[in-house]
N, CA, C and O of each residue as an XYZ file, in Angstrom:
832
protein
N     -38.347     82.561    -49.647
C     -39.117     84.031    -48.980
C     -40.261     83.977    -50.082
O     -40.299     83.488    -51.211
N     -40.994     84.534    -49.462
C     -42.512     84.738    -49.949
C     -43.172     86.069    -49.640
O     -42.582     86.705    -48.767
N     -44.230     86.628    -50.136
C     -44.929     88.229    -50.375
C     -45.660     88.139    -49.331
O     -45.524     89.030    -48.491
N     -46.778     86.895    -49.040
C     -47.940     86.737    -48.703
C     -48.871     87.057    -49.732
O     -50.003     87.174    -49.263
N     -48.819     87.222    -50.832
C     -49.816     87.111    -51.948
C     -50.135     86.213    -52.882
O     -49.513     86.031    -53.928
N     -51.247     85.557    -52.471
C     -51.968     84.426    -52.891
C     -51.815     84.356    -53.966
O     -52.199     85.421    -54.449
N     -51.265     83.345    -55.134
C     -51.659     83.209    -56.367
C     -52.731     82.286    -56.983
O     -53.188     82.354    -58.124
N     -52.984     81.576    -56.191
C     -54.109     80.689    -56.345
C     -54.615     79.877    -55.582
O     -53.731     79.515    -54.806
N     -55.537     79.390    -55.368
C     -56.132     78.265    -54.323
C     -55.885     76.706    -55.115
O     -55.989     76.485    -56.322
N     -55.568     75.838    -54.144
C     -55.542     74.468    -54.677
C     -56.314     73.697    -53.727
O     -56.787     74.031    -52.641
N     -56.356     72.275    -54.538
C     -57.462     71.475    -53.608
C     -56.576     70.241    -53.554
O     -55.785     69.768    -54.371
N     -57.021     69.805    -52.130
C     -56.316     68.390    -51.833
C     -57.036     67.056    -52.460
O     -58.088     66.501    -52.142
N     -56.069     66.754    -53.471
C     -56.466     65.777    -54.329
C     -56.232     64.199    -53.567
O     -56.780     63.181    -53.990
N     -55.458     64.229    -52.565
C     -54.734     62.874    -51.904
C     -54.000     63.326    -50.784
O     -53.258     64.296    -50.627
N     -54.452     62.203    -49.869
C     -53.333     62.596    -48.352
C     -52.823     60.818    -48.045
O     -53.541     59.909    -47.629
N     -51.555     60.775    -48.369
C     -50.919     59.247    -48.178
C     -49.804     59.338    -47.107
O     -48.759     59.985    -47.044
N     -50.355     58.535    -46.367
C     -49.475     58.261    -44.714
C     -48.094     57.562    -45.148
O     -47.863     56.471    -45.670
N     -47.280     58.598    -44.735
C     -45.749     57.835    -44.940
C     -45.015     57.537    -43.466
O     -45.534     57.989    -42.445
N     -43.857     56.801    -43.408
C     -42.935     57.035    -42.221
C     -43.124     58.218    -41.922
O     -43.387     58.971    -42.860
N     -43.070     58.693    -40.778
C     -42.613     60.207    -40.167
C     -43.462     61.395    -40.840
O     -43.235     62.600    -40.724
N     -44.471     60.792    -41.557
C     -45.493     62.314    -42.055
C     -46.360     62.049    -43.195
O     -46.838     60.917    -43.271
N     -46.630     62.869    -44.056
C     -47.893     62.761    -44.884
C     -47.536     63.086    -46.616
O     -46.600     63.832    -46.906
N     -48.017     62.721    -47.216
C     -47.705     63.301    -48.803
C     -49.064     63.896    -48.905
O     -50.113     63.395    -48.501
N     -48.869     65.223    -49.601
C     -50.029     65.803    -49.739
C     -50.137     65.986    -51.348
O     -49.415     66.822    -51.892
N     -50.964     65.266    -52.042
C     -51.408     65.655    -53.243
C     -52.471     66.880    -53.486
O     -53.625     66.887    -53.056
N     -51.891     67.848    -54.213
C     -52.618     69.101    -54.448
C     -52.560     69.503    -55.999
O     -51.533     69.633    -56.665
N     -53.921     69.676    -56.446
C     -54.357     70.522    -57.793
C     -54.298     71.743    -57.948
O     -54.652     72.383    -56.958
N     -53.948     72.388    -58.916
C     -54.105     73.793    -59.166
C     -53.326     74.074    -60.580
O     -52.247     73.683    -61.025
N     -54.260     74.844    -61.039
C     -53.875     74.935    -62.686
C     -52.725     75.624    -62.840
O     -52.383     75.662    -64.022
N     -51.730     76.386    -61.827
C     -50.711     77.173    -61.889
C     -49.742     76.146    -62.075
O     -48.696     76.321    -62.700
N     -50.069     75.111    -61.554
C     -48.993     74.079    -61.541
C     -48.718     73.358    -63.179
O     -47.747     72.655    -63.459
N     -49.717     73.702    -64.027
C     -49.684     72.978    -65.627
C     -49.296     74.250    -66.189
O     -48.449     74.017    -67.052
N     -49.453     75.107    -66.126
C     -48.936     76.299    -66.922
C     -47.150     76.611    -67.127
O     -46.273     76.823    -66.289
N     -47.110     76.524    -68.637
C     -45.493     76.834    -68.809
C     -45.046     78.271    -68.673
O     -45.835     79.198    -68.492
N     -43.841     78.393    -68.762
C     -43.020     79.477    -68.504
C     -43.321     80.146    -69.917
O     -43.527     79.476    -70.929
N     -43.324     81.554    -69.881
C     -43.457     82.255    -70.952
C     -42.041     82.884    -71.328
O     -41.135     83.118    -70.527
N     -42.027     83.114    -72.724
C     -40.805     83.868    -72.968
C     -39.909     84.956    -72.215
O     -39.931     86.079    -72.719
N     -39.335     84.821    -71.383
C     -38.757     86.150    -70.674
C     -38.977     86.188    -69.349
O     -38.225     86.723    -68.534
N     -40.423     85.396    -69.009
C     -40.905     85.782    -67.676
C     -40.480     84.610    -66.672
O     -40.356     83.426    -66.983
N     -40.257     85.245    -65.242
C     -39.893     84.678    -64.175
C     -40.840     84.945    -63.216
O     -41.562     85.937    -63.114
N     -40.774     84.031    -62.569
C     -41.687     83.926    -60.813
C     -43.080     84.293    -61.378
O     -43.267     84.425    -62.588
N     -44.201     84.477    -60.302
C     -45.463     84.728    -60.403
C     -46.127     83.618    -61.411
O     -45.396     82.699    -61.782
N     -47.510     83.667    -61.876
C     -48.371     83.122    -62.226
C     -47.835     82.659    -63.704
O     -47.421     83.610    -64.366
N     -47.781     81.708    -64.185
C     -47.267     81.356    -65.507
C     -45.715     80.551    -65.373
O     -45.399     79.666    -66.168
N     -44.932     80.945    -64.395
C     -43.814     80.288    -64.596
C     -43.813     78.521    -64.248
O     -44.417     78.145    -63.243
N     -43.317     77.804    -64.873
C     -43.049     76.760    -64.492
C     -42.648     75.610    -63.108
O     -41.536     75.682    -62.585
N     -43.390     74.883    -62.766
C     -43.173     74.175    -61.549
C     -42.202     73.477    -61.773
O     -42.232     72.981    -62.899
N     -41.097     73.152    -61.006
C     -40.141     71.980    -61.069
C     -39.876     71.253    -59.834
O     -40.100     71.851    -58.782
N     -39.367     69.876    -59.787
C     -39.304     69.291    -58.321
C     -37.850     70.187    -57.716
O     -36.910     70.726    -58.300
N     -38.116     70.070    -56.672
C     -37.528     70.977    -55.406
C     -37.962     72.182    -55.051
O     -37.526     72.700    -54.023
N     -38.717     72.699    -55.697
C     -39.254     74.236    -55.921
C     -39.716     74.629    -54.248
O     -40.026     73.641    -53.582
N     -39.761     75.542    -53.769
C     -40.457     75.750    -52.641
C     -41.580     76.503    -52.875
O     -41.468     77.428    -53.680
N     -43.068     76.228    -52.131
C     -44.361     76.385    -52.416
C     -45.156     76.632    -50.895
O     -45.404     75.860    -49.969
N     -45.371     77.806    -51.069
C     -46.001     77.968    -49.432
C     -47.381     77.501    -49.410
O     -48.129     78.140    -50.150
N     -47.867     76.623    -48.800
C     -49.234     75.829    -48.834
C     -49.735     76.554    -47.226
O     -49.116     76.434    -46.169
N     -50.618     77.071    -47.379
C     -51.185     77.923    -46.496
C     -50.099     78.312    -45.316
O     -50.006     77.884    -44.165
N     -49.224     79.395    -46.117
C     -48.292     79.705    -45.337
C     -46.806     78.973    -45.131
O     -45.700     79.514    -45.114
N     -47.131     77.634    -44.988
C     -46.229     76.705    -44.674
C     -45.279     76.497    -46.053
O     -45.832     76.179    -47.106
N     -43.854     76.688    -45.990
C     -42.930     76.360    -47.001
C     -42.551     75.069    -47.015
O     -41.787     74.604    -46.169
N     -43.167     74.246    -48.190
C     -43.029     72.968    -48.650
C     -42.366     72.789    -49.878
O     -42.409     73.668    -50.738
N     -41.667     71.576    -50.066
C     -40.971     71.317    -51.429
C     -41.449     70.448    -52.365
O     -41.297     69.313    -51.914
N     -41.975     70.419    -53.496
C     -42.241     69.732    -54.653
C     -41.571     68.892    -54.533
O     -40.423     69.169    -54.186
N     -41.910     67.522    -54.740
C     -41.461     66.363    -54.916
C     -41.742     65.305    -55.913
O     -41.180     64.213    -55.984
N     -42.769     65.806    -56.744
C     -43.182     64.927    -57.641
C     -44.141     65.911    -58.212
O     -44.740     66.745    -57.533
N     -44.287     65.721    -59.901
C     -45.187     66.426    -60.556
C     -46.029     65.177    -61.528
O     -45.762     64.031    -61.889
N     -47.092     66.062    -61.687
C     -48.108     64.895    -62.934
C     -49.028     65.663    -63.355
O     -50.176     65.368    -63.023
N     -48.771     67.085    -64.358
C     -49.652     67.693    -64.884
C     -50.086     68.817    -64.055
O     -49.225     69.625    -63.706
N     -51.524     69.014    -63.623
C     -51.888     69.901    -62.667
C     -51.621     69.493    -60.654
O     -51.800     70.191    -59.656
N     -51.178     68.182    -60.825
C     -51.036     67.870    -59.343
C     -49.613     68.095    -59.280
O     -48.892     68.087    -60.278
N     -49.190     68.307    -58.035
C     -47.947     68.344    -57.122
C     -48.048     67.587    -55.958
O     -49.074     67.618    -55.279
N     -46.949     66.818    -55.622
C     -46.668     66.105    -54.145
C     -45.582     66.855    -53.526
O     -44.480     67.240    -53.917
N     -46.345     66.956    -52.257
C     -45.533     67.435    -51.286
C     -45.377     66.641    -49.923
O     -46.399     66.129    -49.467
N     -44.117     66.486    -49.197
C     -44.212     65.949    -48.197
C     -43.932     66.882    -46.615
O     -42.998     67.639    -46.349
N     -45.181     66.462    -45.714
C     -44.981     67.367    -44.389
C     -44.781     66.215    -43.290
O     -45.392     65.150    -43.209
N     -43.778     66.705    -42.482
C     -43.282     65.999    -41.478
C     -44.421     65.888    -40.216
O     -45.509     66.439    -40.050
N     -43.710     64.995    -39.480
C     -44.915     65.109    -38.116
C     -44.774     66.152    -37.547
O     -45.890     66.671    -37.595
N     -43.977     66.939    -36.925
C     -43.791     68.238    -36.591
C     -44.639     69.258    -37.328
O     -45.447     69.811    -36.581
N     -44.674     69.649    -38.572
C     -45.064     70.509    -39.280
C     -46.566     70.148    -39.201
O     -47.458     70.993    -39.120
N     -46.774     68.696    -39.234
C     -48.331     68.107    -39.090
C     -49.298     68.711    -37.874
O     -50.488     69.023    -37.831
N     -48.108     68.724    -36.816
C     -48.629     68.813    -35.450
C     -48.964     70.517    -35.014
O     -49.856     70.983    -34.305
N     -47.761     71.236    -35.821
C     -47.949     72.535    -35.119
C     -48.537     73.480    -36.526
O     -48.733     74.682    -36.344
N     -48.763     72.953    -37.724
C     -49.851     74.030    -38.742
C     -51.002     73.237    -38.507
O     -51.202     72.233    -37.822
N     -51.878     74.104    -39.421
C     -53.256     73.207    -39.831
C     -53.013     72.421    -41.153
O     -53.996     72.225    -41.867
N     -51.825     71.965    -41.538
C     -52.117     71.224    -42.627
C     -52.266     69.797    -42.057
O     -52.267     68.760    -42.722
N     -52.403     69.921    -40.606
C     -52.538     68.016    -40.050
C     -53.949     68.173    -39.773
O     -54.392     67.400    -38.924
N     -54.967     69.210    -40.429
C     -56.412     69.309    -40.520
C     -57.069     68.690    -41.713
O     -58.151     68.106    -41.768
N     -55.913     69.014    -42.961
C     -56.561     68.965    -43.855
C     -57.465     67.717    -44.347
O     -57.471     66.708    -43.642
N     -58.320     67.757    -45.682
C     -58.950     66.363    -45.867
C     -59.039     66.604    -47.337
O     -58.782     67.689    -47.858
N     -59.487     65.337    -48.091
C     -59.914     65.437    -49.094
C     -60.798     66.360    -49.367
O     -61.877     66.319    -48.777
N     -60.488     67.553    -50.471
C     -61.072     68.240    -51.100
C     -60.891     69.875    -50.343
O     -61.477     70.930    -50.588
N     -60.007     69.594    -49.519
C     -59.909     71.031    -48.565
C     -59.298     72.091    -50.149
O     -58.983     71.818    -51.307
N     -59.398     73.417    -49.262
C     -59.056     74.075    -50.266
C     -57.634     74.631    -49.205
O     -57.645     74.663    -47.974
N     -56.477     75.032    -50.123
C     -55.485     75.830    -49.695
C     -54.876     77.168    -50.353
O     -54.978     77.348    -51.566
N     -54.415     77.841    -49.743
C     -53.642     79.099    -50.364
C     -52.463     78.759    -50.789
O     -51.672     78.189    -50.038
N     -52.149     79.075    -52.138
C     -50.822     78.554    -52.656
C     -49.923     79.904    -52.978
O     -50.521     80.907    -53.368
N     -48.416     79.933    -52.809
C     -47.406     80.779    -53.285
C     -46.757     80.304    -53.745
O     -46.752     79.103    -53.476
N     -45.728     80.770    -54.751
C     -44.529     80.246    -54.987
C     -43.312     81.215    -54.766
O     -43.456     82.435    -54.851
N     -42.166     80.649    -54.494
C     -41.254     81.488    -53.684
C     -40.745     82.686    -54.432
O     -40.662     82.669    -55.660
N     -40.292     84.057    -53.478
C     -39.556     85.025    -54.767
C     -38.360     84.515    -55.635
O     -37.451     83.755    -55.303
N     -38.565     85.053    -56.685
C     -37.366     85.085    -57.391
C     -36.505     86.598    -57.458
O     -37.154     87.634    -57.605
N     -35.287     86.629    -57.362
C     -34.411     87.908    -57.567
C     -35.027     88.722    -58.669
O     -34.911     88.352    -59.837
N     -35.702     89.859    -58.330
C     -36.283     90.719    -59.380
C     -37.710     90.916    -59.255
O     -38.290     91.892    -59.731
N     -38.275     89.983    -58.610
C     -39.754     90.143    -58.502
C     -40.255     91.127    -57.819
O     -39.577     91.511    -56.866
N     -41.481     91.775    -58.074
C     -42.410     92.827    -57.605
C     -42.430     92.206    -56.178
O     -42.610     91.008    -55.957
N     -42.170     93.414    -54.997
C     -42.646     92.996    -53.327
C     -43.697     93.698    -53.168
O     -43.540     94.895    -52.928
N     -45.139     93.110    -53.266
C     -46.424     93.469    -52.909
C     -46.921     93.376    -51.837
O     -47.788     94.159    -51.449
N     -46.340     92.111    -50.941
C     -47.316     92.448    -49.425
C     -45.965     92.759    -48.639
O     -45.545     93.906    -48.487
N     -45.257     91.490    -48.101
C     -44.359     91.955    -46.718
C     -43.338     90.735    -47.196
O     -43.481     90.140    -48.265
N     -42.236     90.442    -46.189
C     -41.215     89.134    -46.465
C     -41.872     88.522    -45.617
O     -42.168     88.929    -44.494
N     -42.208     87.247    -46.225
C     -43.101     86.042    -45.374
C     -41.538     84.761    -45.514
O     -40.918     84.729    -46.577
N     -41.215     84.053    -44.604
C     -40.488     83.177    -44.508
C     -40.762     81.514    -45.064
O     -40.122     80.615    -45.611
N     -42.135     81.763    -44.539
C     -42.980     80.307    -44.598
C     -42.754     79.294    -43.632
O     -42.929     78.079    -43.724
N     -42.265     80.107    -42.526
C     -41.779     79.107    -41.563
C     -42.663     79.740    -40.203
O     -42.388     80.821    -39.684
N     -43.720     78.878    -39.769
C     -45.112     79.090    -38.932
C     -44.661     79.595    -37.247
O     -43.761     79.014    -36.640
N     -45.265     80.487    -36.787
C     -44.724     80.639    -35.555
C     -45.632     80.203    -34.462
O     -45.399     80.365    -33.264
N     -46.911     79.518    -35.077
C     -47.929     79.135    -34.182
C     -49.332     79.127    -34.649
O     -49.506     79.709    -35.719
N     -50.421     78.576    -34.067
C     -51.528     78.399    -34.368
C     -52.574     79.465    -33.859
O     -52.434     79.680    -32.655
N     -53.619     80.215    -34.473
C     -54.451     80.714    -33.724
C     -56.082     80.316    -33.901
O     -56.159     79.125    -34.206
N     -56.858     80.690    -33.843
C     -58.355     80.665    -34.205
C     -59.058     82.025    -34.406
O     -58.770     83.086    -33.852
N     -59.924     81.816    -35.201
C     -60.933     82.798    -35.472
C     -61.989     82.926    -34.206
O     -62.722     81.993    -33.879
N     -61.971     83.994    -33.650
C     -62.690     84.306    -32.666
C     -64.101     85.076    -33.196
O     -65.094     84.846    -32.505
N     -64.244     85.807    -34.149
C     -65.609     86.410    -34.524
C     -65.367     86.882    -35.900
O     -64.204     87.248    -36.075
N     -66.099     86.969    -36.863
C     -66.260     87.394    -37.713
C     -67.603     88.334    -37.943
O     -68.776     87.983    -37.813
N     -67.129     89.530    -38.292
C     -68.330     90.589    -38.796
C     -68.417     90.736    -39.992
O     -67.354     90.671    -40.608
N     -69.653     90.980    -40.760
C     -69.768     91.295    -42.019
C     -69.988     92.725    -42.235
O     -70.741     93.257    -41.419
N     -69.564     93.362    -43.027
C     -69.633     95.060    -43.183
C     -69.845     94.979    -44.568
O     -68.834     94.828    -45.255
N     -71.190     95.062    -45.266
C     -71.008     95.292    -46.804
C     -70.534     93.521    -47.236
O     -70.810     92.393    -46.825
N     -69.653     94.159    -48.328
C     -68.897     93.162    -48.918
C     -67.647     92.967    -48.059
O     -66.832     92.093    -48.351
N     -67.489     93.757    -47.021
C     -65.859     93.414    -46.708
C     -66.231     92.584    -44.975
O     -67.305     92.709    -44.386
N     -65.489     92.086    -44.659
C     -65.590     91.415    -43.432
C     -64.387     91.840    -42.512
O     -63.280     92.025    -43.020
N     -64.602     92.000    -41.118
C     -64.049     91.952    -40.144
C     -63.510     90.857    -39.214
O     -64.279     90.521    -38.313
N     -62.417     90.294    -39.273
C     -61.796     88.944    -38.593
C     -61.086     89.298    -37.594
O     -60.123     90.065    -37.622
N     -61.660     88.603    -36.427
C     -60.974     88.766    -35.165
C     -60.503     86.910    -34.610
O     -61.156     85.868    -34.665
N     -58.932     87.249    -34.047
C     -58.262     86.074    -33.956
C     -57.659     86.105    -32.630
O     -56.977     86.982    -32.100
N     -58.098     84.822    -32.148
C     -57.198     84.847    -30.977
C     -55.732     83.888    -31.070
O     -55.761     82.849    -31.729
N     -54.629     84.263    -30.456
C     -53.520     83.847    -30.864
C     -52.680     83.317    -29.486
O     -53.081     83.588    -28.354
N     -51.522     82.565    -29.736
C     -50.941     82.213    -28.437
C     -50.366     83.562    -27.800
O     -50.042     84.569    -28.430
N     -50.311     83.378    -26.483
C     -49.529     84.473    -25.827
C     -48.708     85.100    -26.310
O     -48.849     86.263    -26.686
N     -47.562     84.343    -26.396
C     -46.318     84.593    -26.616
C     -45.891     85.142    -28.313
O     -44.780     85.334    -28.806
N     -46.975     85.254    -28.782
C     -46.886     86.165    -30.281
C     -47.596     87.378    -30.163
O     -47.603     88.048    -31.195
N     -48.236     87.881    -29.128
C     -48.654     88.871    -28.778
C     -47.794     90.057    -28.834
O     -48.294     91.025    -29.406
N     -46.671     90.187    -28.388
C     -45.505     91.128    -28.182
C     -45.230     91.333    -29.796
O     -44.709     92.403    -30.109
N     -45.516     90.460    -30.772
C     -44.948     90.856    -32.334
C     -46.047     91.295    -32.907
O     -45.830     91.294    -34.118
N     -47.146     91.684    -32.678
C     -48.299     92.339    -33.329
C     -48.258     93.802    -32.679
O     -48.177     93.938    -31.458
N     -48.320     94.927    -33.592
C     -48.947     95.918    -33.452
C     -49.814     96.585    -34.953
O     -49.622     96.240    -36.119
N     -50.682     97.510    -34.488
C     -51.789     97.875    -35.099
C     -50.900     98.937    -36.629
O     -50.024     99.793    -36.512
N     -51.489     98.485    -37.765
C     -50.887     98.659    -38.662
C     -49.392     97.974    -39.243
O     -48.591     98.418    -40.066
N     -49.391     96.979    -38.617
C     -48.244     96.226    -38.690
C     -48.698     95.102    -39.760
O     -49.855     95.081    -40.180
N     -47.853     94.293    -40.120
C     -48.112     92.944    -41.039
C     -47.928     91.890    -40.050
O     -47.275     91.883    -39.007
N     -48.813     90.798    -40.737
C     -48.880     89.523    -40.234
C     -49.573     88.275    -41.701
O     -50.524     88.401    -42.472
N     -48.866     87.514    -41.577
C     -49.004     86.409    -42.590
C     -50.188     85.183    -42.013
O     -49.804     84.170    -41.430
N     -51.589     85.460    -42.273
C     -52.495     84.190    -41.710
C     -52.702     83.586    -42.897
O     -52.932     84.186    -43.947
N     -52.594     81.935    -42.708
C     -52.804     81.085    -43.800
C     -51.639     81.443    -44.788
O     -51.451     80.681    -45.736
N     -50.941     82.414    -44.654
C     -50.045     82.676    -45.797
C     -50.264     83.946    -46.535
O     -49.488     84.281    -47.431
N     -51.335     84.698    -46.181
C     -51.869     85.582    -46.710
C     -51.277     86.932    -46.036
O     -51.569     87.130    -44.857
N     -50.437     87.901    -46.736
C     -50.243     88.927    -45.680
C     -51.612     89.985    -45.931
O     -52.259     90.348    -46.913
N     -51.643     90.239    -44.499
C     -52.742     91.289    -43.983
C     -52.044     92.380    -42.886
O     -51.194     92.309    -41.998
N     -52.718     93.200    -43.345
C     -52.662     94.573    -41.924
C     -53.384     94.267    -40.846
O     -54.490     93.729    -40.902
N     -52.802     94.589    -39.820
C     -53.447     94.031    -38.502
C     -53.824     95.647    -38.381
O     -53.124     96.620    -38.661
N     -55.636     95.561    -37.688
C     -56.023     96.719    -37.349
C     -55.892     97.058    -36.039
O     -55.349     98.122    -35.742
N     -56.309     96.315    -35.210
C     -56.299     96.221    -33.698
C     -55.684     95.276    -33.226
O     -55.591     94.313    -33.987
N     -55.012     95.132    -31.812
C     -54.186     94.519    -31.060
C     -55.247     94.621    -29.650
O     -55.793     95.682    -29.346
N     -55.414     93.456    -28.936
C     -55.917     93.472    -27.898
C     -55.075     92.581    -26.680
O     -53.870     92.365    -26.816
N     -55.708     92.171    -25.682
C     -54.804     91.119    -24.867
C     -54.592     89.794    -25.313
O     -53.551     89.237    -24.963
N     -55.550     89.092    -26.154
C     -55.473     88.138    -26.480
C     -55.348     87.884    -28.189
O     -55.127     86.791    -28.710
N     -55.501     88.879    -28.741
C     -55.200     88.590    -30.338
C     -55.224     89.795    -30.945
O     -54.716     90.806    -30.460
N     -55.964     89.726    -32.304
C     -56.048     91.245    -33.216
C     -57.011     90.919    -34.160
O     -57.436     89.807    -34.472
N     -57.363     92.236    -34.662
C     -58.230     91.874    -36.041
C     -57.642     92.470    -37.175
O     -56.568     93.071    -37.170
N     -58.565     92.240    -38.394
C     -58.333     92.839    -39.816
C     -59.521     92.897    -40.457
O     -60.580     92.308    -40.242
N     -59.135     93.844    -41.438
C     -60.288     94.327    -42.458
C     -59.983     93.336    -43.745
O     -58.942     93.375    -44.401
N     -61.009     92.507    -43.962
C     -60.597     91.918    -45.422
C     -61.637     93.186    -46.414
O     -62.496     93.978    -46.026
N     -61.114     92.925    -47.709
C     -61.691     93.501    -49.039
C     -62.227     92.272    -49.644
O     -61.929     91.096    -49.435
N     -63.172     92.860    -50.521
C     -64.137     91.625    -51.305
C     -62.843     90.668    -51.835
O     -62.732     89.557    -51.316
N     -61.886     91.078    -52.838
C     -60.792     90.446    -53.296
C     -60.368     89.316    -52.386
O     -60.661     88.144    -52.620
N     -59.631     89.733    -51.285
C     -59.388     88.488    -50.389
C     -60.174     87.677    -50.143
O     -59.808     86.505    -50.232
N     -61.473     87.957    -49.762
C     -62.575     86.923    -49.247
C     -62.636     85.828    -50.487
O     -62.568     84.613    -50.305
N     -62.741     86.306    -51.460
C     -63.001     85.528    -52.992
C     -61.600     84.866    -53.433
O     -61.580     83.878    -54.167
N     -60.817     85.273    -53.102
C     -59.180     84.863    -53.759
C     -58.381     83.757    -53.000
O     -57.440     83.116    -53.469
N     -58.951     83.633    -51.653
C     -58.087     83.072    -50.248
C     -59.004     82.227    -49.704
O     -60.173     82.369    -50.062
N     -58.714     81.327    -48.869
C     -59.447     80.425    -48.043
C     -59.931     81.394    -46.792
O     -60.536     80.777    -45.915
N     -59.792     82.569    -46.608
C     -60.525     83.181    -45.484
C     -61.746     83.229    -45.852
O     -62.520     83.349    -44.902
N     -62.270     83.176    -46.967
C     -63.617     84.039    -47.298
C     -64.780     82.738    -47.078
O     -65.991     82.901    -47.229
N     -64.056     81.273    -46.646
C     -64.828     80.478    -46.478
C     -65.024     79.832    -45.082
O     -65.805     78.938    -44.756
N     -63.877     80.691    -44.146
C     -63.451     80.075    -42.974
C     -64.781     80.467    -41.898
O     -65.675     81.171    -42.368
N     -64.884     80.031    -40.550
C     -65.853     79.988    -39.818
C     -65.240     80.245    -38.378
O     -64.063     80.020    -38.097
N     -66.109     80.703    -37.577
C     -65.475     80.859    -36.369
C     -65.196     79.734    -35.699
O     -65.975     78.784    -35.778
N     -64.009     79.661    -34.912
C     -63.192     78.559    -34.174
C     -62.492     77.498    -34.866
O     -62.090     76.440    -34.382
N     -62.349     78.100    -36.614
C     -60.940     77.859    -37.448
C     -59.706     77.821    -36.852
O     -59.372     78.764    -36.133
N     -58.858     76.744    -37.057
C     -57.748     77.071    -36.959
C     -56.615     77.914    -38.332
O     -56.616     77.776    -39.556
N     -55.893     78.635    -37.553
C     -55.238     79.442    -38.993
C     -53.690     79.375    -38.518
O     -53.298     79.290    -37.354
N     -53.005     79.426    -39.541
C     -51.290     79.414    -39.583
C     -51.092     81.070    -39.346
O     -51.668     82.029    -39.858
N     -50.152     80.988    -38.465
C     -49.644     82.526    -38.197
C     -48.113     82.482    -38.287
O     -47.329     81.661    -37.812
N     -47.887     83.630    -39.052
C     -46.573     83.878    -39.187
C     -46.267     85.527    -38.693
O     -46.690     86.307    -39.547
N     -45.736     86.098    -37.707
C     -45.375     87.559    -37.360
C     -44.263     87.653    -38.362
O     -43.523     86.878    -38.966
N     -44.513     89.204    -38.254
C     -43.497     90.081    -39.032
C     -41.895     89.438    -38.731
O     -41.720     89.104    -37.559
N     -40.830     89.253    -39.582
C     -39.828     89.259    -38.880
C     -38.747     90.187    -38.497
O     -37.602     90.002    -38.083
N     -39.477     91.284    -38.766
C     -38.548     92.606    -37.632
C     -39.271     92.243    -36.398
O     -38.702     91.975    -35.339
N     -40.191     92.244    -36.526
C     -40.689     92.238    -35.220
C     -40.310     91.097    -34.160
O     -40.159     91.337    -32.962
N     -40.180     89.875    -34.718
C     -39.311     89.263    -33.800
C     -37.949     89.587    -33.386
O     -37.403     89.327    -32.315
N     -37.590     90.064    -34.187
C     -35.843     90.481    -33.927
C     -35.880     91.932    -32.772
O     -35.119     92.268    -31.865
N     -36.931     92.435    -33.236
C     -37.259     93.675    -31.869
C     -37.478     92.952    -30.757
O     -36.673     93.069    -29.833
N     -38.563     92.101    -30.633
C     -38.697     91.509    -29.311
C     -37.735     90.755    -29.023
O     -37.896     90.388    -27.859
N     -36.711     90.276    -29.508
C     -35.606     89.306    -29.300
C     -34.747     90.530    -28.243
O     -34.534     90.475    -27.031
N     -34.464     91.361    -29.025
C     -33.461     92.077    -28.493
C     -33.870     93.073    -27.011
O     -32.978     93.553    -26.312
N     -35.330     93.259    -26.715
C     -35.853     93.420    -25.710
C     -35.824     92.645    -24.597
O     -35.469     93.042    -23.487
N     -36.278     91.280    -24.930
C     -36.058     90.125    -24.090
C     -34.742     89.802    -23.529
O     -34.524     89.206    -22.475
N     -33.721     90.366    -24.537
C     -31.945     90.101    -23.912
C     -31.893     91.101    -22.953
O     -31.063     90.890    -22.069
N     -32.677     92.360    -22.842
C     -32.258     93.241    -22.419
C     -32.658     93.067    -20.759
O     -32.320     93.930    -19.948
């Protein structure tokens, strides 16, 4: 489980083709930091092989470590159904390590399982803030509600409005600076994970 609060941006240093998928080599300063005495979770905790890391909201497993470089393996389905398949050398990605028991819960419960991809329809700058409008797959519309939560490329956001084809969010300056959304443009693909509670409500309504 994750919170949708991004710890750091990472940089794609290498993309290695493998049978049935791709190995992603990602660099980030959080990968090299050692655990301080008594500290668990969050920035400063040491990465270990087998740890779960959300990369643009997609939960992947650390399979190799080398200083501030960590390797991850993404299968064909993951590459096809998320924007990880669009990554290039030098691409920036959002990183978050999984929750530990006792960690603070600042965003909302995020599983790291992507429900679908959307696209940025429009960006409106309003001073230091920005309003982003997204088009989403039709089957996800019923999972969205004004003031509800959604993870966009792993970032926990609050929905402002929902329309027939998507939704909008208001981004504060910190989010624009600390995540990949600040460099995104109209037409870019984004990973979407709707709120887990909304999924169960929608499923119950469908079954009736």
